[in-house]
C-alpha positions in Angstrom: 0.0 0.0 0.0 1.2 3.4 -0.8 1.3 6.0 2.0 0.3 9.6 1.4 1.7 12.3 3.7 1.3 15.2 1.3 3.6 18.2 1.8 1.0 20.7 0.9 3.0 23.9 1.5 5.5 22.9 -1.2 2.7 22.3 -3.7 1.8 26.0 -3.7 -1.5 27.8 -3.2 -4.6 27.9 -5.3 -6.8 25.9 -2.9 -10.4 27.2 -2.8 -11.4 28.8 0.4 -14.7 26.8 0.8 -14.9 23.1 1.3 -17.6 20.5 0.6 -17.4 17.9 3.4 -19.2 15.3 1.4 -17.0 15.8 -1.7 -13.9 15.7 0.5 -15.1 12.5 2.2 -15.8 10.9 -1.3 -12.3 12.0 -2.4 -10.7 10.4 0.6 -12.8 7.2 0.1 -11.7 7.0 -3.5 -8.0 7.3 -2.4 -8.5 4.4 0.1 -10.3 2.3 -2.5 -7.4 2.9 -4.9 -5.0 1.5 -2.2 -3.5 4.8 -1.2 -3.3 5.0 2.6 -3.9 8.6 3.8 -2.1 9.6 7.0 -3.5 13.1 7.1 -7.1 13.5 5.6 -7.2 17.3 5.7 -3.7 17.5 4.2 -4.7 15.1 1.4 -7.8 17.1 0.7 -5.8 20.3 0.6 -3.2 18.7 -1.7 -5.9 17.4 -4.0 -7.5 20.8 -4.3 -4.0 22.3 -4.8 -3.2 19.9 -7.6 -6.4 21.2 -9.3 -5.4 24.7 -8.6 -2.0 24.1 -10.3 -3.8 22.6 -13.4 -6.1 25.7 -13.4 -3.0 27.8 -13.5 -1.9 26.0 -16.7 0.5 23.4 -15.2 0.5 20.2 -17.3 -0.9 17.2 -15.4 2.5 15.4 -15.8 4.2 18.3 -14.0 1.6 18.1 -11.2 2.2 14.3 -11.0 5.9 14.8 -10.8 5.5 17.3 -8.0 3.2 15.0 -6.0 5.8 12.2 -6.4 8.6 14.6 -5.3 6.8 15.7 -2.2 5.7 12.2 -1.3 8.7 9.8 -1.5 6.3 6.9 -0.5 4.4 7.4 -3.7 5.8 6.1 -7.0 4.8 7.8 -10.2 1.9 5.4 -10.8 0.4 6.2 -7.4 1.0 9.9 -7.8 -0.8 9.7 -11.1 -3.7 7.9 -9.4 -3.8 10.6 -6.7 -3.8 13.3 -9.3 -6.5 11.6 -11.4 -8.7 11.0 -8.3 -8.2 14.7 -7.3 -9.2 15.8 -10.8 -12.2 13.6 -10.7 -13.3 15.1 -7.4 -12.3 18.7 -7.7 -11.7 19.6 -11.3 -13.2 17.0 -13.7 -12.6 19.4 -16.7 -9.0 18.4 -16.5 -9.6 14.6 -16.9 -8.5 13.2 -20.2 -11.4 11.7 -22.1 -10.9 8.2 -23.5 -11.3 9.5 -27.0 -8.6 12.1 -26.4 -5.5 11.2 -28.3 -3.4 13.8 -26.4 -3.3 16.2 -29.4 -5.2 18.9 -27.4 -7.7 19.0 -30.2 -11.0 17.5 -29.1 -12.2 17.2 -32.7 -9.2 15.2 -33.9 -9.6 11.5 -34.5 -7.2 9.1 -32.9 -5.1 7.2 -35.4 -5.1 3.4 -35.2 -1.9 2.0 -33.7 0.4 -0.2 -35.8 -0.6 -3.2 -33.7 -4.3 -3.0 -34.5 -5.5 -5.7 -36.8 
């Protein structure tokens, strides 16, 4: 199990002033269901909201994931990506990648078939 002791101060600001306790509880439950053990619930909530704040400021999700990994040595990149995705799902779903998104940034573009598709 991965442990999450988010160093929130190092993630920066951008956390909304208001909190939705039911949304926060759902976020923490989703982390637990993903196998991420949370040592500090309020800190994890703040870090999740901060991750969304960074994305709202234009930081690419990969940069946010790398920062979460750096600030939480107990999390590998995969777990940090899970944390970031769960945070986005809870607090800023507009930043979730859609399954049809091929990463081009153009929502109207059509994914190209891979060379292994038969």
